[in-house]
C-alpha positions as CSV (number, residue, x, y, z in Angstrom):
1,X,-2.6,5.3,-24.3
2,X,-0.4,4.3,-21.0
3,X,-1.7,3.9,-17.4
4,X,-1.6,6.6,-14.6
5,X,0.6,5.6,-11.8
6,X,-0.7,3.2,-8.9
7,X,-2.3,5.3,-6.2
8,X,0.1,6.8,-3.5
9,X,-0.1,6.7,0.0
10,X,1.1,8.5,3.4
11,X,0.5,5.6,5.9
12,X,1.7,2.6,3.4
13,X,3.8,1.4,6.2
14,X,0.9,0.3,8.0
15,X,-0.2,-1.9,4.2
16,X,2.9,-3.0,3.4
17,X,1.3,-6.1,1.4
18,X,-0.5,-4.0,-0.9
19,X,2.5,-3.0,-2.1
20,X,5.2,-5.8,-1.1
21,X,3.8,-9.5,-1.3
22,X,6.6,-10.7,0.3
23,X,5.4,-9.1,3.5
24,X,2.0,-10.9,3.5
25,X,1.6,-13.0,6.8
26,X,5.4,-11.4,8.4
27,X,3.3,-9.6,11.5
28,X,2.2,-13.0,12.7
29,X,-1.4,-12.5,13.1
30,X,-4.8,-12.3,10.9
31,X,-4.8,-9.2,10.2
32,X,-7.5,-6.8,8.0
33,X,-7.7,-2.9,6.7
34,X,-9.8,-0.7,5.4
35,X,-9.0,2.5,4.2
36,X,-9.9,5.2,1.5
37,X,-7.7,8.5,0.7
38,X,-9.2,11.5,-1.0
39,X,-6.1,13.5,-2.9
40,X,-6.1,17.1,-4.1
41,X,-9.8,17.6,-2.4
42,X,-11.6,20.3,-4.8
43,X,-10.3,19.7,-8.0
44,X,-12.9,20.3,-10.4
45,X,-12.9,20.4,-13.8
46,X,-14.8,23.3,-16.2
47,X,-18.2,21.5,-15.5
48,X,-17.7,21.4,-11.6
49,X,-17.1,17.6,-12.0
50,X,-15.1,16.6,-9.2
51,X,-12.0,15.0,-11.2
52,X,-9.3,14.4,-7.9
53,X,-8.1,11.0,-7.3
54,X,-10.1,8.7,-5.1
55,X,-9.1,5.2,-3.3
56,X,-11.0,2.7,-1.0
57,X,-9.7,-0.6,-0.2
58,X,-9.7,-3.8,1.8
59,X,-6.6,-5.9,2.8
60,X,-6.5,-9.1,4.4
61,X,-2.9,-11.4,5.3
62,X,-2.0,-13.8,7.4
63,X,0.8,-16.6,8.2
64,X,0.4,-20.4,7.3
65,X,3.0,-21.7,9.6
66,X,2.3,-25.6,8.5
67,X,4.0,-24.3,5.2
68,X,6.3,-21.3,6.5
69,X,4.0,-18.9,4.2
70,X,1.6,-16.2,4.2
71,X,-1.2,-15.7,2.5
72,X,-3.3,-12.1,1.5
73,X,-5.7,-10.2,-0.5
74,X,-6.2,-7.1,-1.5
75,X,-9.3,-5.3,-3.0
76,X,-9.0,-1.9,-4.0
77,X,-11.3,0.6,-6.2
78,X,-9.5,3.8,-7.4
79,X,-11.4,6.9,-9.1
80,X,-9.0,10.0,-11.6
81,X,-11.7,11.8,-13.1
82,X,-13.7,9.6,-15.2
83,X,-11.5,6.5,-15.1
84,X,-12.3,4.2,-12.7
85,X,-10.6,0.8,-11.7
86,X,-11.2,-2.2,-9.8
87,X,-8.4,-4.0,-8.7
88,X,-8.2,-7.8,-6.7
89,X,-4.7,-9.1,-6.2
90,X,-4.0,-12.6,-4.7
91,X,-0.5,-12.7,-2.6
92,X,1.4,-15.3,-1.7
93,X,4.6,-15.0,0.6
94,X,7.4,-17.7,1.9
95,X,9.0,-17.3,5.0
96,X,12.1,-18.1,5.8
97,X,13.0,-18.0,9.8
98,X,16.8,-17.5,10.9
99,X,18.0,-18.8,13.9
100,X,17.9,-15.3,15.4
101,X,14.2,-15.1,14.2
102,X,14.7,-12.7,11.4
103,X,12.7,-13.6,8.6
104,X,13.4,-12.9,4.8
105,X,10.7,-13.2,3.0
106,X,10.1,-13.7,-1.5
107,X,6.5,-13.1,-2.9
108,X,4.3,-13.3,-5.6
109,X,0.6,-11.3,-6.5
110,X,-1.5,-12.3,-9.2
111,X,-3.6,-9.1,-9.7
112,X,-6.7,-8.7,-12.1
113,X,-7.9,-5.1,-13.0
114,X,-11.3,-3.9,-14.4
115,X,-10.6,-0.6,-16.1
116,X,-13.5,1.8,-17.3
117,X,-13.4,4.8,-19.3
118,X,-16.4,7.5,-20.0
119,X,-15.3,9.0,-23.0
120,X,-18.5,11.2,-23.2
121,X,-17.7,13.4,-20.5
122,X,-13.4,13.8,-21.5
123,X,-12.8,17.1,-23.0
124,X,-9.4,17.3,-25.3
125,X,-8.0,20.2,-26.0
126,X,-9.1,19.4,-29.4
127,X,-10.7,17.3,-32.1
128,X,-9.6,13.6,-31.5
129,X,-11.5,11.3,-33.6
130,X,-9.6,8.0,-32.0
131,X,-11.4,8.8,-28.6
132,X,-15.2,6.9,-28.8
133,X,-17.9,8.9,-27.2
134,X,-19.3,6.5,-25.0
135,X,-18.1,4.1,-21.7
136,X,-15.6,1.4,-22.5
137,X,-14.0,-1.0,-19.9
138,X,-11.2,-3.7,-20.5
139,X,-9.7,-6.4,-18.1
140,X,-6.0,-7.0,-17.2
141,X,-4.2,-9.8,-15.0
142,X,-0.7,-9.2,-14.3
143,X,1.5,-10.2,-11.6
144,X,3.9,-8.8,-9.1
145,X,7.7,-9.8,-7.2
146,X,8.7,-8.6,-3.5
147,X,11.4,-9.4,-1.2
148,X,11.0,-8.3,2.2
149,X,13.4,-8.4,5.4
150,X,11.9,-8.4,8.8
151,X,13.1,-8.2,12.2
152,X,10.0,-8.0,14.8
153,X,9.6,-5.0,16.3
154,X,12.9,-3.5,14.8
155,X,13.6,-3.2,11.0
156,X,11.5,-3.6,8.4
157,X,13.6,-3.2,4.4
158,X,11.8,-4.6,1.2
159,X,11.5,-3.9,-2.5
160,X,8.7,-5.1,-5.2
161,X,7.4,-4.8,-8.7
162,X,3.8,-4.2,-9.5
163,X,2.4,-4.7,-13.3
164,X,5.8,-7.1,-14.2
165,X,3.7,-8.4,-17.5
166,X,3.2,-4.7,-18.9
167,X,-0.6,-6.2,-19.7
168,X,-2.7,-4.1,-21.8
169,X,-6.6,-4.4,-23.2
170,X,-8.5,-2.2,-25.6
171,X,-11.3,0.0,-24.1
172,X,-13.8,0.8,-26.8
173,X,-10.6,1.2,-29.4
174,X,-7.9,3.1,-27.5
175,X,-5.1,0.7,-25.8
176,X,-4.6,0.8,-22.6
177,X,-1.3,-0.9,-20.9
178,X,0.3,-0.8,-17.5
179,X,3.5,0.2,-16.9
180,X,5.9,-1.4,-14.5
181,X,5.9,0.3,-10.9
182,X,9.4,0.1,-8.3
183,X,9.0,0.3,-4.7
184,X,11.8,0.2,-2.0
185,X,11.1,0.8,1.9
186,X,12.4,0.6,4.8
187,X,12.2,1.1,8.2
188,X,13.8,1.3,11.8
189,X,12.3,1.8,15.7
190,X,14.3,3.5,18.0
191,X,13.1,2.6,21.5
192,X,13.1,4.6,24.5
193,X,11.5,5.0,27.6
194,X,9.3,8.1,29.2
195,X,9.9,9.1,33.4
196,X,7.1,6.5,34.4
197,X,9.4,3.4,31.8
198,X,6.4,3.8,29.4
199,X,8.2,2.3,26.2
200,X,8.3,5.4,23.3
201,X,9.4,4.4,19.8
202,X,10.4,6.7,17.1
203,X,10.5,5.1,13.5
204,X,11.9,6.8,10.7
205,X,11.3,5.3,7.6
206,X,11.0,5.7,3.4
207,X,9.2,4.8,0.2
208,X,11.0,5.3,-3.5
209,X,8.7,4.8,-5.6
210,X,9.6,4.8,-9.4
211,X,7.6,4.3,-13.2
212,X,8.0,5.3,-16.4
213,X,11.2,7.8,-16.1
214,X,9.2,9.5,-12.6
215,X,10.7,9.0,-9.2
216,X,8.9,9.8,-5.8
217,X,11.0,9.6,-2.3
218,X,8.3,9.8,0.9
219,X,10.2,10.7,3.8
220,X,8.4,10.1,7.2
221,X,9.0,9.8,11.1
222,X,6.7,8.2,13.5
223,X,6.5,8.6,17.5
224,X,4.5,5.7,19.5
225,X,4.0,6.2,23.4
226,X,2.9,3.4,24.9
227,X,2.2,1.5,22.1
228,X,-1.3,3.6,22.4
229,X,-0.8,7.0,20.4
230,X,0.9,7.8,17.6
231,X,2.1,10.5,15.3
232,X,4.4,12.1,13.4
233,X,5.4,13.9,9.8
234,X,5.9,13.1,6.1
235,X,7.5,15.0,3.4
236,X,7.5,13.7,0.0
237,X,10.1,15.9,-1.8
238,X,9.6,18.4,-3.8
239,X,6.0,17.5,-3.8
240,X,4.1,17.3,-0.4
241,X,4.2,17.8,3.4
242,X,2.3,16.5,6.0
243,X,1.1,14.8,9.2
244,X,-0.4,11.8,10.5
245,X,-1.4,10.5,13.7
246,X,-3.6,7.4,15.3
247,X,-4.4,5.3,17.8
248,X,-3.6,1.5,19.0
249,X,-5.9,-0.3,21.4
250,X,-6.4,-4.0,22.0
251,X,-6.0,-5.1,18.2
252,X,-7.3,-2.4,16.2
253,X,-5.5,0.6,14.8
254,X,-7.2,3.5,13.5
255,X,-4.9,6.2,11.8
256,X,-5.6,9.4,9.6
257,X,-3.0,11.7,7.4
258,X,-3.6,15.3,6.2
259,X,-0.9,16.5,3.6
260,X,-0.8,19.9,1.5
261,X,0.9,20.1,-2.2
262,X,3.9,22.2,-2.1
263,X,4.1,23.0,-6.5
264,X,3.1,26.9,-6.7
265,X,1.7,26.0,-10.1
266,X,-0.6,23.9,-8.6
267,X,-4.3,24.8,-8.9
268,X,-5.4,26.8,-5.9
269,X,-8.1,25.2,-3.3
270,X,-7.0,22.0,-4.2
271,X,-3.7,21.4,-2.8
272,X,-5.6,19.2,0.2
273,X,-5.1,15.6,0.5
274,X,-6.8,13.3,3.5
275,X,-6.4,9.5,4.4
276,X,-8.0,7.7,6.8
277,X,-8.1,3.7,7.8
278,X,-8.9,1.1,10.7
279,X,-7.1,-2.1,10.8
280,X,-7.9,-5.2,13.4
281,X,-4.9,-8.0,14.3
282,X,-5.3,-10.9,16.0
283,X,-2.4,-12.6,16.9
284,X,-1.7,-16.3,16.0
285,X,1.3,-18.4,16.8
286,X,3.0,-22.4,15.4
287,X,1.9,-25.0,16.9
288,X,4.6,-26.7,19.1
289,X,5.9,-29.7,18.1
290,X,5.6,-32.3,20.3
291,X,8.4,-34.8,21.1
292,X,7.3,-38.4,20.5
293,X,6.9,-40.7,23.6
294,X,8.3,-43.6,21.5
295,X,12.1,-41.4,20.8
296,X,14.6,-43.7,22.5
297,X,16.3,-40.0,23.8
298,X,13.3,-39.4,26.0
299,X,13.3,-42.7,27.3
C-alpha cells in the first residue's frame, strides 16, 4: 500500500526547514521549535476510538558560518487512526551569499522513518486475508532535496522534494511504500509604519503541495505589528479556511492556528483543526576576519 500524505501545517512559514532542508540556518541564529497539530478534532470510528490525524514534533537548525552552511534536525511523531510514524530527519544546507546579502541555498535531508500499524483494530468493509491481525512495524530510510532563496526580512522562496527514493518496507506482510512529495513556497514582506512610526509588516505567502496526483494550494497573509504581535488568515483551496495569531518577545515566538474544513460531505462535528508552536532563536554572527599585521598593505 502507498503512504498517506505527509502532515500539513498552517504555520509552516515558521518551520521551513522541516519542509525544505535548504532553509537550515538561513535565519542566522540557533533556533529550536516545538509544535503540535490536531486535525479534524472529534473524528472517531464506530467504536468511539479517536482516528483523527495528530502530529507532534521538535526541530532545530543553525548556521555554520565557517563552512558557509546550515544544519538542522527534525524529530516528528504522527498518528492517523491506528497507524503511527516516528520520523528523524537530519538536514544540511550549503549557503551562497551574494554581495547584496541575498542568499541561495541547496539542501539535503537524510530521513529515517519507523512505521507501526495495529492491524487488529482495522475495520475493512469486507474480508481481507492479506491483513494480519497483529501489530506490525517497519523501518525505512530516504532522502530529500531542496533549493531556497532568501532576502533577510524581505523575501523567501523555495522548492523541495521528500521521499526521493520512494523506499518501502514490509509491515507484517503488506508492503508499505513512501510516495514522493513536492513543495513550493514563497513569502514577501511589505513594510509600513503606524502613526507612531512603529513598524508594521504585511506578509502574504503560499505553499503548493503535490503527491500522487493530488495538489493542494495554501494561501495566507500575516500582519505583524512592532515585531511583537501578529495575526492573519489562511485559505486552503476548496478545503479549509482559518486564522493564525501569535506573539514575539525577546527571541521567543508563540503561535496558534485554527482552521475549519469546508467540505460539506465531511463528517459532522469533526471539521475543526488546531495547531500550536513555541519557538526560540538566539542570533549568532560570523566571526570577523582580522587583517594580518604582516601584510605589506597594512604597514
